matplotlib code that plots the C-alpha trace (Angstrom):
import matplotlib.pyplot as plt

x = [92.1, 94.7, 97.6, 99.0, 97.7, 100.1, 99.6, 102.6, 102.9, 105.3, 105.0, 107.0, 107.4, 104.6, 102.7, 101.5, 101.1, 99.4, 99.3, 97.5, 98.8, 97.7, 99.2, 97.2, 98.6, 101.9, 101.3, 100.9, 98.0, 97.0, 93.9, 94.2, 96.5, 96.0, 97.5, 97.0, 98.8, 99.5, 102.7, 104.0, 107.0, 105.0, 106.2, 109.1, 111.6, 114.8, 113.1, 112.6, 109.4, 106.3, 103.6, 100.4, 98.1, 100.6, 100.4, 96.7, 96.8, 98.9, 96.9, 93.5, 95.4, 96.4, 92.8, 91.6, 94.1, 93.4, 89.7, 90.7, 93.3, 90.9, 88.2, 90.5, 91.7, 95.5, 97.5, 100.4, 100.9, 104.5, 104.9, 108.1, 109.0, 111.5, 113.1, 110.7, 111.2, 114.9, 114.9, 112.0, 112.8, 109.6, 109.2, 108.7, 105.2, 104.1, 105.5, 103.7, 100.3, 100.8, 101.6, 98.3, 96.7, 98.3, 101.0, 104.6, 106.9, 110.4, 112.2, 114.4, 118.0, 118.7, 120.8, 118.0, 115.5, 117.6, 118.1, 114.4, 113.5, 116.1, 114.5, 111.3, 112.2, 114.0, 111.3, 108.9, 111.3, 113.3, 116.4, 119.7, 121.5, 124.2, 125.2, 122.3, 120.9, 117.6, 116.0, 113.4, 112.4, 110.5, 108.9, 111.7, 114.8, 116.2, 117.8, 120.2, 121.4, 124.0, 123.4, 126.3, 125.3, 122.6, 123.6, 125.8, 124.8, 125.8, 123.5, 123.5, 120.5, 120.0, 118.2, 116.2, 112.6, 109.5, 108.0, 110.9, 112.3, 108.8, 108.7, 112.2, 112.1, 108.7, 106.1, 104.8, 101.7, 102.2, 105.8, 108.2, 111.4, 113.7, 112.3, 112.8, 116.3, 117.2, 115.9, 117.7, 121.3, 120.7, 119.9, 122.6, 125.0, 124.1, 124.5, 127.7, 129.4, 127.5, 129.7, 126.8, 128.1, 131.2, 128.8, 128.7, 125.3, 123.6, 120.1, 118.1, 115.1, 112.8, 110.5, 108.1, 105.3, 107.2, 108.1, 104.6, 103.1, 105.4, 104.3, 100.8, 100.7, 102.6, 100.1, 97.2, 95.5, 92.3, 92.3, 95.5, 96.7, 99.8, 100.2, 100.6, 103.0, 105.2, 108.1, 107.0, 110.1, 110.4, 112.8, 114.4, 112.6, 109.3, 110.2, 111.1, 108.1, 106.0, 107.9, 107.3, 103.8, 103.2, 105.2, 103.5, 100.3, 98.2, 97.9, 94.2, 94.6, 97.3, 95.1, 93.1, 95.6, 94.9, 97.4, 98.2, 96.5, 95.2, 97.1, 100.3, 100.0, 101.8, 105.0, 105.1, 107.5, 110.1, 110.2, 110.5, 113.4, 115.1, 114.7, 115.7, 118.8, 119.8, 119.4, 121.5, 124.3, 124.2, 124.4, 121.5, 118.8, 115.7, 114.4, 112.2, 109.5, 109.4, 105.8, 107.4, 109.8, 110.1, 106.6, 107.1, 110.5, 109.1, 106.3, 108.6, 111.0, 108.3, 106.7, 110.0, 110.6, 107.2, 105.8, 108.9, 107.5, 110.1, 108.4, 110.0, 110.8, 108.0, 105.6, 106.6, 106.0, 102.5, 102.2, 100.6, 100.6]
y = [94.4, 97.0, 97.3, 100.6, 102.9, 105.7, 108.6, 109.7, 113.0, 113.4, 117.3, 118.1, 121.2, 120.0, 117.3, 116.5, 112.8, 111.0, 107.4, 105.9, 102.5, 99.9, 96.9, 93.7, 90.5, 92.0, 92.7, 96.3, 97.4, 100.7, 102.3, 105.3, 106.8, 110.5, 112.7, 116.4, 118.7, 121.8, 123.3, 125.1, 126.4, 128.0, 131.4, 131.3, 132.2, 133.6, 135.5, 132.2, 133.2, 131.0, 132.8, 133.5, 131.9, 128.5, 129.0, 128.7, 125.9, 123.7, 124.8, 123.7, 120.4, 119.8, 120.4, 118.0, 115.4, 116.3, 115.2, 112.0, 111.1, 111.6, 109.7, 106.7, 107.2, 107.3, 107.1, 109.3, 111.7, 112.4, 115.0, 115.6, 118.5, 118.5, 120.9, 123.7, 124.0, 123.9, 126.7, 129.1, 132.1, 132.0, 128.4, 129.3, 130.8, 127.5, 125.7, 127.5, 127.1, 123.7, 123.3, 125.0, 122.4, 119.6, 118.9, 119.7, 119.4, 118.0, 119.1, 116.3, 117.1, 116.2, 113.3, 111.8, 112.5, 110.3, 107.5, 107.3, 107.4, 104.7, 102.6, 102.8, 102.3, 99.3, 97.7, 97.9, 96.4, 93.1, 95.3, 93.6, 94.0, 96.4, 99.2, 100.9, 104.7, 105.9, 109.1, 111.1, 114.2, 116.6, 119.8, 121.8, 119.4, 116.3, 113.5, 111.2, 108.2, 105.4, 102.3, 100.2, 97.3, 96.2, 99.1, 101.3, 104.6, 107.7, 110.7, 114.1, 116.6, 119.4, 122.4, 121.8, 120.1, 120.4, 123.5, 125.9, 124.5, 125.0, 128.6, 129.3, 127.8, 126.6, 129.2, 128.6, 127.0, 124.5, 124.5, 126.3, 124.5, 127.0, 126.7, 123.2, 123.3, 125.8, 123.6, 120.6, 122.3, 123.7, 120.4, 118.7, 121.1, 120.9, 116.8, 117.2, 118.0, 115.5, 112.2, 110.3, 109.3, 107.7, 105.9, 102.7, 101.9, 98.8, 100.4, 103.6, 103.1, 106.2, 107.0, 109.7, 111.5, 112.2, 108.7, 107.2, 109.6, 108.6, 105.0, 105.9, 108.0, 105.1, 102.7, 105.0, 104.4, 106.2, 104.9, 105.0, 101.1, 100.9, 97.3, 98.0, 101.0, 99.3, 97.8, 99.2, 99.3, 102.4, 102.3, 105.8, 105.7, 105.5, 108.1, 110.4, 109.5, 110.8, 114.0, 114.6, 114.2, 116.0, 119.1, 119.4, 119.6, 122.9, 122.8, 122.2, 119.2, 117.8, 118.0, 115.4, 112.7, 109.5, 108.7, 112.4, 114.4, 117.7, 119.5, 118.0, 118.9, 122.3, 120.7, 117.2, 117.9, 119.6, 116.7, 114.3, 116.3, 116.0, 112.2, 111.9, 113.9, 111.4, 108.5, 109.8, 110.8, 107.3, 105.7, 103.6, 102.7, 102.3, 102.9, 101.1, 102.7, 102.5, 103.5, 103.3, 106.1, 108.6, 108.0, 104.5, 104.8, 106.9, 104.6, 101.7, 103.7, 104.8, 101.5, 100.2, 103.0, 103.2, 99.8, 97.7, 96.1, 95.4, 95.0, 92.2, 93.1, 90.5, 92.1, 95.5, 94.8, 94.2, 97.9, 100.3, 103.8]
z = [91.3, 90.1, 92.3, 90.9, 88.2, 86.9, 84.2, 82.4, 80.2, 77.5, 76.8, 73.6, 71.3, 68.9, 70.8, 74.4, 74.9, 77.7, 78.8, 81.8, 82.7, 85.3, 86.7, 86.9, 88.3, 87.6, 83.7, 82.6, 80.9, 79.0, 80.1, 78.1, 75.2, 74.2, 71.9, 71.5, 68.9, 70.9, 69.1, 72.0, 70.2, 67.5, 66.6, 69.3, 66.4, 67.9, 70.8, 72.6, 74.1, 74.1, 72.5, 74.7, 72.3, 72.7, 76.4, 76.4, 73.9, 76.3, 79.5, 77.7, 76.8, 80.3, 81.7, 79.3, 80.4, 84.0, 83.7, 81.9, 84.6, 87.3, 85.8, 85.8, 89.4, 88.6, 91.7, 90.6, 87.7, 86.2, 83.5, 81.6, 79.2, 76.5, 74.0, 74.1, 77.9, 77.9, 75.1, 76.0, 78.3, 79.6, 80.2, 83.9, 83.0, 81.7, 84.2, 86.8, 84.8, 84.8, 88.6, 89.2, 87.2, 89.1, 86.7, 88.2, 85.2, 85.3, 82.3, 80.6, 79.8, 76.0, 77.2, 79.6, 76.7, 74.2, 76.7, 77.4, 73.7, 73.2, 76.0, 74.4, 70.6, 71.8, 74.1, 71.0, 68.5, 68.5, 67.2, 68.2, 64.8, 66.3, 65.9, 64.7, 65.1, 66.7, 65.3, 66.8, 64.7, 67.2, 66.8, 68.1, 68.3, 66.4, 68.4, 67.1, 69.0, 68.2, 69.8, 69.9, 72.5, 74.9, 77.3, 75.3, 73.4, 72.7, 71.4, 69.8, 70.0, 67.2, 68.0, 64.8, 64.3, 62.2, 63.6, 63.7, 60.3, 58.7, 60.2, 58.7, 55.3, 54.2, 53.7, 50.3, 49.5, 47.9, 49.1, 46.9, 45.3, 46.6, 50.1, 50.0, 48.7, 51.2, 54.0, 52.6, 52.6, 56.0, 57.6, 55.6, 56.7, 60.3, 60.1, 58.1, 61.4, 63.5, 63.0, 61.7, 58.5, 60.5, 62.7, 60.5, 61.6, 60.2, 60.6, 61.5, 63.4, 63.6, 66.5, 67.3, 65.2, 62.1, 61.8, 62.5, 60.3, 57.4, 58.1, 58.4, 55.0, 53.3, 54.2, 53.5, 56.9, 57.3, 60.9, 62.8, 63.7, 65.9, 65.4, 61.4, 62.2, 64.5, 62.4, 59.4, 57.1, 54.6, 51.9, 50.9, 47.5, 49.4, 51.7, 48.6, 47.0, 50.0, 50.4, 46.8, 47.0, 50.1, 48.9, 45.8, 47.3, 48.6, 52.4, 52.1, 50.0, 52.1, 55.2, 53.6, 53.0, 54.7, 57.5, 58.2, 60.9, 59.6, 62.3, 61.4, 57.7, 57.6, 59.2, 58.2, 55.0, 57.2, 59.5, 56.7, 55.0, 58.4, 58.4, 54.7, 55.4, 58.3, 56.3, 53.6, 56.0, 57.7, 54.2, 54.6, 52.1, 54.5, 57.9, 60.3, 62.3, 66.2, 67.5, 71.0, 71.7, 74.7, 76.2, 76.3, 77.8, 80.5, 81.3, 81.7, 83.6, 86.1, 86.4, 87.5, 90.1, 91.7, 91.3, 91.0, 88.0, 85.4, 82.0, 79.9, 76.2, 75.2, 77.2, 76.2, 72.7, 73.6, 74.9, 72.5, 73.5]

ax = plt.figure().add_subplot(projection="3d")
ax.plot(x, y, z, "-o")
ax.set_aspect("equal")
plt.show()
C-alpha cells in the first residue's frame, strides 16, 4: 500500500502544472501529471494587475486540479507561485481565491525558484561537466543559473518572459521583421549586462515549457513523449530554423504545427528568441533540453521533507512529470 501521496503545484505566469506522486516500497511513482495553460500574466503590462479574465482562468484550473487531487486521495497539497505573484499588485486577490479552494500558495523568491529549477534539471540529466548554465524561459520571467559544482550555483532572474515580450513586441500576423528585430535587440541589451558572456560555460541546459516545446517541434511530435524530449540536444542552427519557420506562419497555421500546443502558438517565438539570445551570449553552439525543472525540483524537495524519501538521481531520471 502507498505510504504517502502528495500533490505539488507549480503556478507560473503562463502555465499551471500539477504532479501527484506516491511512495511505494520507498520508490516514488507518478500517479498524475497535468498542465493547464492559464496565462495569468496576460494583459498585466506596466499596470501590474492580473486581469479579471485571467483570475477566472486560474480559479477554474485550480478547481479542475482539486477534483483530480481528491480522486487520488493525496494526503497533502503544496502550491507554489512564481514571477506573476511576485510582480502583480493584486496577487492577494488570487491568493484569497486559491485559499478558498483549498490551495494556500507559497510565493517563491527568485533565488528559491532558480535553486529548485536547478535541482529538477540536474535530477533528470546526467550533467556533471562543470560549469554549465541552466535556462528557464517562463511566461513572465527568465532565470539563468551558472552551476559551477555539485552544490555551487549563482542565478539571475530577468523580468522578461514569453507573454510580456509578445505583448510588447510581437503583434503582427505573421510576425513582422521590425517587431522581431526590436525584440532581439531588447533581449540582447538586457543580457549584455548579465555576465553570461563571462561565465565560461561548457553547456546550456534549457528547461521549462519553451524548451520542451522546441524539442517537440524539432521532433515533429504529434503526441508529447517526455522520454524523447529529455536530453534532446538542439544545435543553434536548428533553433534558428524553428524560429524562422514559426515566425513566417500566420497564427492559425502555427497552431497546427506538430509538437506545438495551440494555446502556446502566439508566444512561443518570443520565448525562443530569448533562448537564442542566451545561447549566443554564452558563446555556445547548442543546448540540451531537460523536461525536469521547477516542478520536479519541488516534488523532490517535498518528498524529502515530508516523507524522508531521498530520491537518488538514478530513480529521479525515471520520473516523468
